[in-house]
C-alpha positions as CSV (number, residue, x, y, z in Angstrom):
1,M,-12.1,39.0,12.0
2,A,-14.2,36.6,14.3
3,D,-17.0,34.7,13.1
4,V,-19.2,36.0,16.0
5,S,-20.7,39.3,16.8
6,P,-19.5,41.5,19.8
7,I,-23.0,41.2,21.2
8,E,-22.9,37.3,20.8
9,L,-19.6,37.5,22.7
10,Q,-20.8,39.6,25.5
11,M,-23.9,37.1,26.0
12,A,-21.6,34.3,26.1
13,L,-19.4,35.7,28.7
14,K,-22.3,37.2,30.9
15,G,-21.3,37.1,34.5
16,A,-17.6,36.4,34.1
17,N,-15.5,37.8,37.2
18,Y,-12.3,39.9,35.9
19,P,-9.2,39.2,35.9
20,S,-10.2,35.9,33.8
21,S,-7.9,33.6,32.3
22,R,-8.9,32.0,28.6
23,D,-9.9,28.8,30.4
24,D,-12.1,30.8,32.8
25,L,-14.0,32.5,30.0
26,M,-14.6,29.4,28.1
27,R,-16.0,27.8,31.4
28,C,-18.2,31.0,31.7
29,A,-19.5,30.7,28.1
30,E,-19.9,27.1,28.2
31,N,-21.8,27.6,31.2
32,N,-24.3,30.2,29.3
33,G,-24.9,27.9,26.4
34,A,-22.4,29.3,24.0
35,D,-22.2,27.6,20.6
36,Q,-19.3,26.0,19.2
37,T,-18.3,28.9,17.0
38,I,-17.8,31.2,20.1
39,M,-16.0,28.3,22.0
40,D,-13.4,28.1,19.2
41,E,-12.9,31.8,19.3
42,L,-12.2,31.6,22.9
43,S,-9.8,28.4,22.7
44,H,-7.6,30.7,20.4
45,L,-7.1,33.5,22.9
46,P,-4.0,33.8,24.0
47,S,-2.8,32.2,27.4
48,Q,-3.3,35.4,29.9
49,D,-5.4,37.2,32.2
50,F,-7.9,39.4,30.7
51,E,-8.5,42.2,33.1
52,N,-11.9,43.4,31.5
53,P,-14.4,42.4,28.9
54,S,-12.7,45.1,26.6
55,E,-9.5,43.2,26.7
56,V,-11.3,40.1,25.5
57,Q,-13.0,42.1,22.7
58,K,-9.5,43.4,21.6
59,A,-8.1,40.0,21.4
60,V,-11.1,38.3,19.8
61,F,-11.8,41.0,17.2
62,H,-8.2,41.8,16.3
């Protein structure tokens, strides 16, 4: 399981537009000041488009 909470992830991805690629999500998180732990979790996501925040949550907390 991820080392971040779902709430931390939601805060990091606030304002993300969907569908979003992994790189789009990482840029959004970086712009929101996400810490390295969150950035690491996002960097391990599959290279695909995510249709909504729920899909991102499922991928991170699989």
